[in-house]
C-alpha positions as CSV (number, residue, x, y, z in Angstrom):
1,M,-0.2,0.4,-0.1
2,C,1.4,3.1,-1.2
3,L,0.9,7.1,0.3
4,G,-1.2,8.3,-2.6
5,I,-5.5,8.7,-2.4
6,C,-6.0,6.1,-5.0
7,M,-4.0,3.7,-3.0
8,V,-5.3,4.3,0.5
9,Q,-8.9,4.3,-1.4
10,E,-8.3,1.0,-2.8
11,F,-7.2,-0.7,1.0
12,K,-10.4,0.8,2.2
13,Q,-12.5,-1.2,-0.4
14,Q,-10.5,-4.5,1.2
15,L,-11.4,-3.6,4.5
16,D,-14.6,-3.2,3.0
17,R,-15.1,-7.4,1.7
18,I,-13.5,-8.0,5.0
19,L,-16.7,-6.4,6.8
20,A,-19.1,-7.6,4.5
21,S,-17.9,-11.1,4.8
22,F,-18.6,-10.7,8.4
23,D,-21.9,-9.0,8.2
24,S,-23.3,-12.1,5.7
25,I,-22.8,-14.4,8.5
26,D,-25.5,-15.6,10.7
27,L,-25.3,-14.2,14.6
28,D,-28.0,-15.9,15.9
29,D,-26.1,-19.3,15.6
30,E,-23.6,-19.6,18.3
31,Y,-21.4,-21.4,16.3
32,K,-21.4,-19.2,13.2
33,R,-20.5,-16.3,15.9
34,R,-17.4,-18.3,16.4
35,L,-16.7,-17.8,12.9
36,A,-18.0,-14.0,12.8
37,V,-14.8,-12.8,14.9
38,K,-12.5,-14.2,12.5
39,P,-13.5,-11.3,9.5
40,L,-13.4,-8.7,12.0
41,Y,-10.0,-9.8,13.9
42,D,-8.4,-9.9,10.5
43,Y,-10.0,-6.2,9.7
44,F,-8.1,-5.2,12.3
45,Q,-5.0,-6.8,12.1
46,R,-4.8,-5.5,8.8
47,I,-5.6,-1.8,9.9
48,L,-2.6,-2.2,11.9
49,L,-0.1,-4.1,10.0
50,E,-0.2,-1.2,6.9
51,V,-0.9,1.4,9.4
52,G,1.6,0.3,11.1
53,N,4.5,-0.4,8.6
54,Q,3.5,1.9,5.5
55,L,3.1,5.1,8.1
56,C,4.2,4.6,11.3
57,G,7.9,3.5,9.8
58,L,7.4,-0.4,12.1
59,Y,9.4,-3.8,10.7
60,R,6.6,-5.1,8.9
61,N,8.4,-9.1,10.0
62,S,7.6,-8.3,13.7
63,L,4.5,-6.2,13.3
64,R,3.4,-9.5,11.1
65,N,4.2,-12.1,14.1
66,C,2.1,-10.1,17.1
67,H,-0.7,-11.1,18.1
68,L,-3.6,-8.1,17.9
69,G,-2.6,-6.7,21.7
70,A,0.8,-6.7,21.2
71,R,0.4,-5.4,17.3
72,W,-2.5,-2.2,18.7
73,A,0.5,-2.2,21.8
74,A,3.1,-0.9,19.1
75,V,1.2,1.0,16.1
76,K,-0.6,2.4,19.3
77,G,3.0,4.4,20.7
78,A,3.5,5.2,16.9
79,L,0.5,7.1,16.7
80,E,0.3,8.7,20.1
81,T,3.3,11.5,19.1
82,I,0.0,12.7,17.5
83,E,-2.9,12.0,19.4
84,D,-4.1,10.0,22.5
85,A,-5.3,6.7,21.2
86,S,-6.4,5.2,24.6
87,K,-9.9,5.4,23.4
88,W,-9.6,2.9,21.4
89,D,-8.3,0.2,24.0
90,K,-11.6,-1.2,25.1
91,L,-12.3,-1.8,21.1
92,V,-9.5,-3.7,20.2
93,S,-9.5,-5.7,23.7
94,T,-13.0,-6.8,23.2
95,I,-12.3,-8.7,19.7
96,H,-9.0,-9.5,20.7
97,N,-10.3,-11.3,23.7
98,E,-13.0,-12.9,22.0
99,R,-10.9,-14.3,18.7
100,M,-8.4,-15.8,21.6
101,S,-11.4,-18.0,23.3
102,S,-12.6,-19.1,20.5
103,E,-9.1,-20.1,19.3
104,H,-8.7,-21.7,22.6
105,N,-11.4,-23.3,23.7
106,D,-13.6,-25.3,21.4
107,Y,-17.1,-24.5,22.9
108,S,-16.6,-21.0,23.4
109,S,-18.7,-18.4,21.1
110,P,-18.3,-14.6,21.5
111,P,-21.9,-13.1,22.6
112,K,-23.7,-11.2,19.3
113,Q,-23.6,-7.8,21.3
114,A,-19.8,-7.7,21.5
115,L,-19.6,-8.8,17.6
116,L,-22.4,-6.1,16.8
117,D,-20.4,-3.3,19.2
118,V,-17.0,-4.2,17.4
119,R,-18.5,-3.9,14.2
120,K,-20.8,-0.7,14.7
121,Q,-17.0,1.2,15.8
122,A,-14.7,-0.5,13.0
123,V,-14.9,1.7,10.1
124,E,-14.3,5.0,12.6
125,F,-11.5,3.0,13.9
126,A,-10.1,2.6,10.4
127,N,-10.7,5.9,9.6
128,W,-9.2,7.3,12.5
129,T,-6.0,5.2,12.2
130,L,-5.6,6.2,8.8
131,N,-5.5,9.9,8.8
132,I,-3.2,9.8,12.0
133,G,-1.2,7.4,10.6
134,Q,-0.8,9.8,8.0
135,K,0.2,12.6,10.1
136,C,2.7,10.4,11.6
137,H,4.2,9.9,8.5
138,E,4.6,13.6,7.7
139,K,5.8,14.6,11.2
140,S,8.5,11.3,10.6
141,K,10.1,12.9,7.2
142,G,12.1,15.5,9.3
143,F,13.4,12.5,11.5
144,T,17.2,12.8,11.2
145,F,19.8,9.5,11.3
146,I,19.9,9.3,14.9
147,Q,16.7,10.1,15.6
148,E,15.3,7.0,13.1
149,Y,18.3,4.9,14.6
150,A,16.8,5.4,18.8
151,A,12.8,4.5,17.6
152,I,14.2,1.7,16.0
153,S,16.4,0.7,19.0
154,R,13.4,1.4,21.3
155,W,10.8,-0.8,18.9
156,Y,13.2,-3.5,19.5
157,V,14.3,-3.2,22.9
158,G,10.9,-3.0,24.3
159,E,10.2,-6.9,22.3
160,A,13.4,-7.9,23.9
161,E,12.3,-6.8,27.0
162,R,8.8,-9.0,26.8
163,I,10.5,-11.9,25.3
164,V,12.8,-12.2,28.4
165,T,9.8,-11.3,30.5
166,E,7.4,-13.7,29.2
167,L,9.9,-16.7,28.3
168,G,13.1,-16.3,30.8
169,E,16.1,-15.6,30.5
170,A,17.1,-19.3,29.2
171,P,16.5,-20.7,26.1
172,P,13.1,-21.7,26.1
173,F,11.1,-24.4,24.4
174,C,9.9,-22.5,21.0
175,V,13.7,-21.7,19.8
176,K,15.7,-25.4,21.6
177,E,15.1,-26.8,17.6
178,D,16.7,-23.8,16.2
179,Y,20.7,-24.2,16.0
180,Y,20.6,-20.0,15.1
181,L,19.3,-19.1,18.4
182,V,21.1,-22.4,20.5
183,G,24.1,-22.7,19.2
184,A,25.2,-20.5,16.8
185,E,27.0,-16.6,17.5
186,N,23.8,-14.8,18.0
187,S,22.1,-17.1,20.5
188,Y,18.9,-16.8,22.7
189,S,21.3,-16.1,25.8
190,R,22.6,-12.8,24.5
191,L,19.7,-11.6,23.9
192,K,19.7,-9.8,27.5
193,T,23.0,-8.7,27.0
194,L,22.2,-6.8,23.5
195,N,19.1,-5.4,24.9
196,D,21.3,-3.7,27.5
197,A,23.8,-2.9,25.4
198,V,21.5,-1.2,22.6
199,G,18.7,0.2,24.9
200,S,22.1,2.2,26.9
201,R,23.0,3.1,24.2
202,S,20.1,4.6,22.3
203,L,19.7,7.2,25.2
204,S,23.3,8.2,25.0
205,V,24.3,8.3,21.6
206,R,23.2,12.2,20.2
207,S,25.0,12.3,17.0
208,V,26.2,10.6,14.4
209,D,29.5,11.2,15.4
210,E,29.4,9.2,18.5
211,L,27.9,6.4,17.0
212,T,30.3,3.2,16.7
213,K,29.7,0.3,13.9
214,E,29.5,-1.5,17.2
215,D,26.5,0.1,18.1
216,L,24.8,-0.9,14.5
217,G,26.0,-4.6,14.9
218,S,24.4,-4.5,18.1
219,L,21.2,-3.5,17.0
220,I,21.2,-5.7,13.8
221,D,22.2,-8.5,16.4
222,L,19.1,-7.7,18.7
223,I,17.2,-7.3,15.8
224,R,18.2,-10.6,13.7
225,V,17.6,-12.2,17.8
226,V,14.3,-10.5,18.3
227,E,12.5,-11.7,14.8
228,R,13.8,-15.1,15.2
229,V,12.1,-15.5,18.3
230,D,9.5,-13.9,17.4
231,A,8.6,-16.4,14.2
232,S,9.6,-19.4,16.4
233,E,6.8,-18.4,19.1
234,N,4.2,-17.8,17.0
235,V,4.7,-21.1,15.5
236,V,4.4,-22.9,18.9
237,L,1.4,-21.0,19.6
238,S,0.0,-22.1,16.4
239,Q,0.1,-25.3,17.5
240,S,-1.5,-24.5,20.9
241,K,1.9,-25.5,22.8
242,C,3.0,-23.2,24.9
243,P,6.9,-21.5,23.3
244,K,8.2,-21.3,27.1
245,C,7.8,-24.9,28.3
246,G,6.2,-27.0,26.1
247,G,3.2,-27.5,27.5
248,N,-0.4,-27.2,26.6
249,I,-2.3,-24.0,25.8
250,G,-6.0,-23.7,27.0
251,E,-8.2,-21.6,28.5
252,T,-9.5,-21.8,32.0
253,Q,-12.1,-19.9,34.3
254,K,-12.9,-19.0,37.8
255,Y,-15.6,-17.2,39.0
256,V,-14.7,-14.2,41.4
257,G,-16.5,-13.1,44.5
258,G,-19.5,-14.7,45.5
259,S,-20.6,-17.0,48.4
260,E,-23.2,-19.7,49.8
261,E,-25.6,-16.8,49.7
262,E,-24.5,-14.4,46.9
263,E,-23.6,-14.8,43.3
264,P,-20.2,-14.2,42.3
265,H,-20.0,-11.0,40.5
266,A,-17.3,-11.9,37.6
267,I,-15.5,-14.7,35.6
268,F,-11.7,-14.5,34.9
269,Y,-10.3,-16.3,32.1
270,R,-7.5,-17.2,31.6
271,V,-5.6,-18.4,28.1
272,G,-2.4,-20.1,28.8
273,C,-0.2,-23.1,29.7
274,D,-1.6,-26.0,31.4
275,K,2.4,-26.6,33.0
276,C,4.0,-23.0,33.2
277,D,3.6,-19.6,34.6
278,Y,3.2,-18.7,30.7
279,V,0.1,-16.5,30.0
280,F,-0.9,-15.7,26.7
281,D,-4.3,-13.6,27.4
282,T,-6.5,-12.7,30.5
283,K,-10.0,-10.9,30.5
284,T,-12.1,-10.2,33.5
285,I,-16.3,-10.3,32.5
286,D,-18.6,-9.1,34.9
287,L,-22.0,-10.9,35.6
């Protein structure tokens, strides 16, 4: 997608076709509501991929490997250099959560009204995101090389911190069959060291004269490791396996509050590993 008006219109037409697919589904059928989540989810995923990559300068492969919640967090950070984006958090969270529940629970069916609420706001979200993305793109034209270096560094430092927090510092299950990430020089075990080096330098370098060959080398190595881990993690998750330990990914739920005399006031859903503390997603639904 280029930035010309005609190509933007063509992209919007693609989005319209996705919504038309959703609109053709009978939402009164609980099984078909499971199917209906997919076009809505794709709608938001495509918007954030193209706006994030084409207009905000984020790396396409990294965005493509993100689920909707992570993709929104990344693109939101760029869009908020122009305007507060928090008003869309609930909308994105709703479709993300319903998609994850349907994906990991064979008998979970999204509420009809939740899907209709997302559908009602979808076009407005797309228009707003494209508009603010265009403004972000115009602003970024004035970036210097050092500003670009700092922006790219912040993105990958954030991704590396997420990986280490979720998967640990030791090589997790999802990388153990990948020689590049286990035995080679650019291995998973170097991730934290690389991240610390890039994070520190990205804050201290203020001019091209201060930038060294080692700085660029560390950033390139960090990008390679993060991209590879992201891809491996998503492959394992697509098989409903835990990327951290290899256990099974599934959904559990428990009631919150309540007693013998009183009904519970909420249900807490967790999508995660049945063996370790890896959590893919959580949500709380008030009753």
